[in-house]
C-alpha positions as CSV (number, residue, x, y, z in Angstrom):
1,M,-7.8,13.7,-19.3
2,K,-8.9,16.7,-17.3
3,I,-7.7,20.2,-18.1
4,I,-8.2,23.0,-15.6
5,Q,-7.4,26.6,-16.6
6,N,-5.9,29.1,-14.0
7,A,-5.8,26.2,-11.5
8,S,-4.9,26.7,-7.9
9,L,-1.9,24.5,-6.9
10,K,-2.5,24.7,-3.1
11,A,-3.9,21.1,-3.0
12,Y,-1.1,19.9,-5.3
13,N,2.0,20.8,-3.2
14,T,2.7,19.7,0.4
15,F,4.1,23.0,1.3
16,G,0.6,24.3,0.8
17,M,1.7,27.3,-1.4
18,D,-1.4,28.9,-2.8
19,V,-0.1,29.8,-6.3
20,R,-1.8,29.3,-9.7
21,C,-0.7,27.9,-13.0
22,G,-1.9,28.6,-16.5
23,H,-3.2,25.1,-17.1
24,L,-3.3,21.9,-15.1
25,Y,-3.4,18.6,-17.0
26,L,-4.5,15.5,-15.1
27,V,-3.4,12.5,-17.2
28,E,-5.7,9.6,-16.4
29,T,-4.4,7.0,-18.8
30,E,-1.3,6.5,-20.9
31,K,-3.5,6.9,-24.0
32,D,-3.8,10.6,-23.0
33,V,-0.1,11.2,-23.5
34,P,-0.2,11.7,-27.3
35,S,-2.9,14.4,-26.7
36,L,-0.3,16.4,-24.8
37,F,1.8,16.6,-27.9
38,E,-1.2,17.3,-30.1
39,N,-2.3,20.2,-27.9
40,G,1.1,21.8,-28.0
41,V,1.6,21.5,-24.3
42,F,5.4,21.2,-24.6
43,D,5.8,24.1,-27.0
44,S,5.8,26.5,-24.0
45,E,6.7,26.4,-20.3
46,Y,5.7,23.2,-18.6
47,M,6.4,21.1,-15.5
48,M,5.7,17.5,-14.4
49,I,4.7,17.0,-10.8
50,G,3.9,14.0,-8.7
51,D,2.2,14.8,-5.4
52,G,4.1,18.0,-5.1
53,S,5.9,16.6,-2.1
54,N,9.4,17.7,-3.3
55,V,8.6,21.1,-4.8
56,L,8.5,24.7,-3.4
57,F,6.6,27.2,-5.5
58,T,7.8,30.7,-5.0
59,K,5.5,32.4,-7.5
60,P,2.7,31.6,-9.9
61,F,3.6,29.2,-12.7
62,Q,2.5,30.8,-16.0
63,G,2.8,27.6,-18.0
64,T,1.3,24.1,-17.8
65,I,1.5,21.7,-14.9
66,I,1.2,18.0,-15.8
67,K,0.2,15.4,-13.2
68,M,-0.1,11.7,-13.8
69,V,-3.2,10.3,-12.0
70,T,-3.0,6.9,-13.7
71,K,-3.8,3.7,-11.7
72,G,-2.8,0.1,-11.9
73,I,-0.6,-2.7,-10.4
74,E,0.2,-5.6,-12.7
75,K,2.2,-8.7,-11.9
76,M,4.5,-9.0,-14.9
77,E,6.5,-12.1,-13.8
78,E,6.9,-14.3,-10.8
79,G,9.6,-16.8,-9.8
80,A,10.6,-18.7,-6.7
81,E,12.5,-15.8,-5.2
82,F,11.2,-12.6,-6.9
83,V,8.1,-11.0,-8.2
84,W,8.1,-8.2,-10.8
85,L,5.3,-5.6,-10.4
86,K,4.5,-2.9,-13.0
87,V,3.0,0.0,-11.2
88,A,1.3,3.1,-12.9
89,A,3.0,6.4,-12.2
90,G,-0.1,7.9,-10.7
91,E,-0.4,5.3,-7.9
92,K,0.3,6.7,-4.4
93,W,3.6,5.5,-3.0
94,E,1.9,4.6,0.2
95,D,-0.5,2.3,-1.6
96,I,2.2,0.3,-3.3
97,V,4.0,-0.2,0.0
98,G,0.7,-1.4,1.6
99,Y,0.1,-3.7,-1.4
100,C,3.6,-5.3,-0.9
101,I,3.2,-5.7,2.8
102,K,-0.2,-7.4,2.3
103,N,1.2,-9.8,-0.3
104,Q,4.4,-10.5,1.6
105,Y,6.7,-8.9,-0.9
106,F,9.9,-7.7,0.8
107,G,12.0,-4.6,0.1
108,V,9.8,-1.5,0.3
109,E,8.8,-1.7,4.0
110,N,11.5,0.7,5.1
111,L,10.1,3.3,2.7
112,V,6.6,3.4,4.3
113,G,5.3,6.8,5.1
114,I,7.1,8.7,2.3
115,P,4.6,11.0,0.5
116,G,4.4,11.1,-3.2
117,L,3.6,9.1,-6.3
118,V,5.2,6.0,-7.8
119,G,6.3,7.9,-10.9
120,S,8.3,10.3,-8.7
121,S,10.2,7.6,-6.9
122,P,12.9,7.0,-9.5
123,V,13.4,10.7,-10.2
124,Q,14.4,11.5,-6.7
125,N,15.7,8.0,-5.9
126,I,13.7,8.2,-2.7
127,G,15.3,6.5,0.4
128,A,15.0,6.1,4.1
129,Y,16.3,4.0,6.9
130,G,19.0,2.2,5.0
131,V,17.0,1.6,1.8
132,E,16.9,3.4,-1.5
133,V,14.3,2.7,-4.2
134,K,17.1,2.1,-6.8
135,D,17.7,-1.2,-5.0
136,L,14.1,-2.3,-6.0
137,I,13.6,-0.7,-9.4
138,H,14.0,-3.1,-12.4
139,E,12.8,-0.7,-15.2
140,V,11.3,2.7,-15.8
141,H,8.8,3.2,-18.7
142,G,7.7,6.4,-20.2
143,W,7.8,8.9,-23.1
144,R,10.6,11.2,-24.2
145,I,9.2,14.6,-24.9
146,S,12.0,15.7,-27.3
147,T,11.5,12.6,-29.6
148,R,7.8,12.0,-28.9
149,S,8.6,8.3,-28.5
150,T,8.3,5.8,-25.7
151,F,11.3,4.5,-23.7
152,V,12.2,1.7,-21.4
153,L,15.2,2.3,-19.1
154,R,16.7,-0.5,-17.2
155,N,18.0,0.1,-13.7
156,E,21.6,0.6,-14.8
157,D,20.6,3.1,-17.4
158,C,18.9,5.3,-14.8
159,H,22.2,6.5,-13.4
160,F,20.9,6.4,-9.8
161,G,22.8,8.4,-7.2
162,Y,22.2,9.9,-3.8
163,R,18.7,11.6,-4.3
164,S,19.4,11.7,-8.0
165,S,18.9,9.9,-11.3
166,I,19.1,10.5,-15.0
167,F,15.7,12.1,-14.7
168,K,17.2,14.9,-12.7
169,T,20.3,15.3,-14.8
170,E,20.7,14.3,-18.5
171,L,17.0,13.8,-19.1
172,K,15.6,16.5,-16.8
173,G,12.3,17.9,-18.1
174,D,12.4,15.5,-21.1
175,C,10.5,12.5,-19.6
176,I,6.9,11.5,-18.8
177,I,7.2,8.5,-16.6
178,T,4.2,6.2,-17.1
179,D,5.1,3.1,-15.2
180,V,7.8,1.7,-12.8
181,V,8.7,-2.0,-12.7
182,F,9.8,-3.2,-9.3
183,R,11.6,-6.4,-8.5
184,L,10.7,-7.5,-5.0
185,S,11.8,-10.5,-2.9
186,K,9.4,-13.3,-1.9
187,K,11.9,-14.6,0.6
188,E,11.9,-13.1,4.1
189,A,14.6,-10.5,4.4
190,Y,14.8,-7.2,6.4
191,N,17.1,-4.2,6.5
192,V,17.2,-3.0,10.1
193,S,20.7,-1.5,10.0
194,Y,19.5,2.0,10.7
195,K,20.1,2.6,14.5
196,G,16.8,4.4,15.2
197,L,14.8,1.6,13.5
198,A,16.8,-1.1,15.3
199,D,16.2,0.6,18.6
200,E,12.5,0.9,18.0
201,L,12.2,-2.8,17.1
202,Q,14.1,-3.7,20.2
203,K,12.0,-1.5,22.4
204,E,8.8,-3.3,21.2
205,D,10.5,-6.7,21.4
206,L,8.4,-8.1,18.6
207,P,9.3,-10.8,16.1
208,L,10.3,-9.5,12.8
209,S,7.6,-9.3,10.2
210,L,6.7,-6.9,7.4
211,P,3.9,-5.2,9.4
212,C,6.2,-5.0,12.4
213,V,9.0,-3.3,10.5
214,A,6.6,-1.0,8.8
215,D,5.0,0.0,12.1
216,A,8.4,0.7,13.6
217,V,9.4,2.9,10.6
218,I,6.2,4.8,11.0
219,A,6.8,5.2,14.8
220,V,10.3,6.6,14.1
221,R,9.0,8.9,11.4
222,N,6.2,10.2,13.6
223,S,8.6,10.9,16.4
224,K,10.7,13.2,14.2
225,L,8.7,14.5,11.3
226,P,5.7,16.8,11.1
227,D,2.3,15.6,9.9
228,I,1.9,17.1,6.4
229,R,-1.9,17.2,6.9
230,H,-1.3,19.9,9.5
231,Y,2.1,21.5,8.6
232,G,3.3,22.5,5.2
233,C,6.6,20.9,4.4
234,A,8.4,18.7,1.8
235,G,10.1,16.3,4.2
236,S,13.9,16.6,4.3
237,F,14.7,20.0,2.8
238,F,18.4,19.5,2.6
239,K,20.7,16.8,1.1
240,N,23.3,15.2,3.3
241,P,26.6,16.8,2.1
242,I,29.3,14.5,0.7
243,V,32.9,15.7,1.4
244,E,36.4,14.5,0.9
245,K,37.6,12.3,3.8
246,E,40.4,14.8,4.5
247,V,37.9,17.5,5.0
248,F,35.8,15.4,7.4
249,D,38.9,14.3,9.4
250,A,39.9,18.0,9.8
251,L,36.4,18.8,11.0
252,M,36.5,15.9,13.5
253,L,39.4,17.5,15.2
254,K,37.3,20.5,15.9
255,F,33.9,18.8,16.4
256,P,34.3,15.3,17.8
257,G,31.2,13.2,17.4
258,L,30.2,14.2,13.9
259,I,28.1,11.6,12.2
260,S,29.4,10.1,9.0
261,Y,28.7,7.4,6.5
262,P,31.1,6.0,3.8
263,A,30.3,7.5,0.4
264,G,32.9,5.7,-1.8
265,D,35.8,7.1,-3.7
266,G,37.5,8.4,-0.6
267,K,34.5,10.5,0.3
268,V,32.2,10.8,3.4
269,K,28.5,11.6,3.7
270,M,27.7,13.8,6.7
271,A,24.4,14.4,8.5
272,A,23.0,17.7,7.4
273,G,20.5,17.6,10.3
274,Q,23.3,17.4,12.8
275,L,25.2,20.3,11.2
276,I,22.0,22.4,11.3
277,D,21.5,21.5,14.9
278,L,25.1,22.3,15.9
279,A,24.8,25.6,14.0
280,G,22.1,26.6,16.4
281,M,19.2,26.5,13.9
282,K,17.1,23.5,15.1
283,G,13.7,24.7,16.2
284,V,14.4,28.3,15.1
285,R,11.3,30.0,13.7
286,D,10.9,33.3,11.8
287,G,7.2,34.2,11.4
288,D,5.4,31.3,9.8
289,V,8.6,29.4,8.6
290,G,11.1,27.5,10.7
291,V,13.2,24.4,11.3
292,W,11.1,21.6,12.8
293,P,12.1,21.2,16.5
294,K,12.3,17.4,16.3
295,Q,14.2,17.1,12.9
296,A,16.6,19.8,11.8
297,L,16.4,18.6,8.1
298,V,12.8,19.7,7.8
299,I,11.7,23.3,7.1
300,V,8.1,23.9,7.9
301,N,5.4,26.3,6.8
302,Y,3.5,26.9,10.0
303,G,0.6,28.6,8.3
304,N,0.8,31.3,5.7
305,A,4.5,31.5,4.8
306,T,5.2,32.5,1.2
307,G,7.6,30.6,-1.0
308,Q,9.9,33.6,-1.0
309,E,9.9,33.6,2.8
310,V,10.9,29.9,2.8
311,V,13.7,30.6,0.4
312,A,15.0,33.5,2.5
313,F,14.9,31.3,5.6
314,Y,16.6,28.2,4.1
315,K,19.4,30.5,2.9
316,K,19.9,31.7,6.4
317,V,20.2,28.1,7.5
318,Q,22.8,27.5,4.7
319,E,24.8,30.5,5.9
320,K,24.8,29.4,9.5
321,V,26.1,26.0,8.6
322,M,28.7,27.5,6.2
323,D,30.0,29.9,8.9
324,R,30.4,27.1,11.4
325,F,31.7,24.2,9.3
326,G,32.7,25.6,5.9
327,I,30.3,23.2,4.3
328,R,27.5,24.3,1.9
329,I,24.4,22.2,2.3
330,E,22.2,22.1,-0.8
331,P,18.4,21.9,-1.0
332,E,16.9,18.5,-1.9
333,V,13.6,20.3,-2.8
334,N,12.9,21.5,-6.3
335,I,12.5,25.3,-6.1
336,V,10.3,26.9,-8.8
């Protein structure tokens, strides 16, 4: 385990905020976890991060940042239809997607291109193009900080919801995720229900295959999203709002053409990006922070924006959407 004092976090968050923390712990094996308790890490302010792809630092973090850098992919079980893979929390999400494509394991291909680490995927219940990681997770393994004991949570125990899980609600700040077990299909199956993805596949007129679908997803992503190697951002900044159907029906009378998806229990999920666009904020820039011109869900640090400037700007976007539609869109990003 590596311990760095007064560490810069610029390389550890995709917004590129150059703030410092009191200590940075890089956990290299699960055997390091008991040392965190022995060193009293959790007796004062602390925070777990993955690749920093869903966090916005607005000021220095005086406490301890803990990052899993563990590695390993283990085949736990295999049957005629499914394979179960136990993946270390510190593995890059992109690497596990590539591993599955190479080995003809179906399910994760629509999630290609999402930044972050495997251990973060259940926390956020990452999703894209008609697929959510909850559909693939079998179990989550880790340590409870409050009890200093290990845990295994099955899928149904994780309370997965839209961009949410038990790790963001009841157990927020109380878990160190060490491994995630995925159940993946060995039988050929694809989800191409997302219109943009279906259109891209039709345009290329190629037979369906894992590499073909993954390439199409990357093409769609690249056509809309900034390259985080050049622009600071955290992907989608806002959640898609979920409203009562009556509220949506009333809005449709004023704004025909609003995009919606069924959300269950008489509710409707709306497209936050469309609302931001119709509120006149798509492509708007204020200094070094702005809404990405090709995807209104994304707020970008064009260079040297501070965390406070990003917060002030996203609140301006919020207000514009509220003024036009009476709907409050909430950040998906963790603001620290």
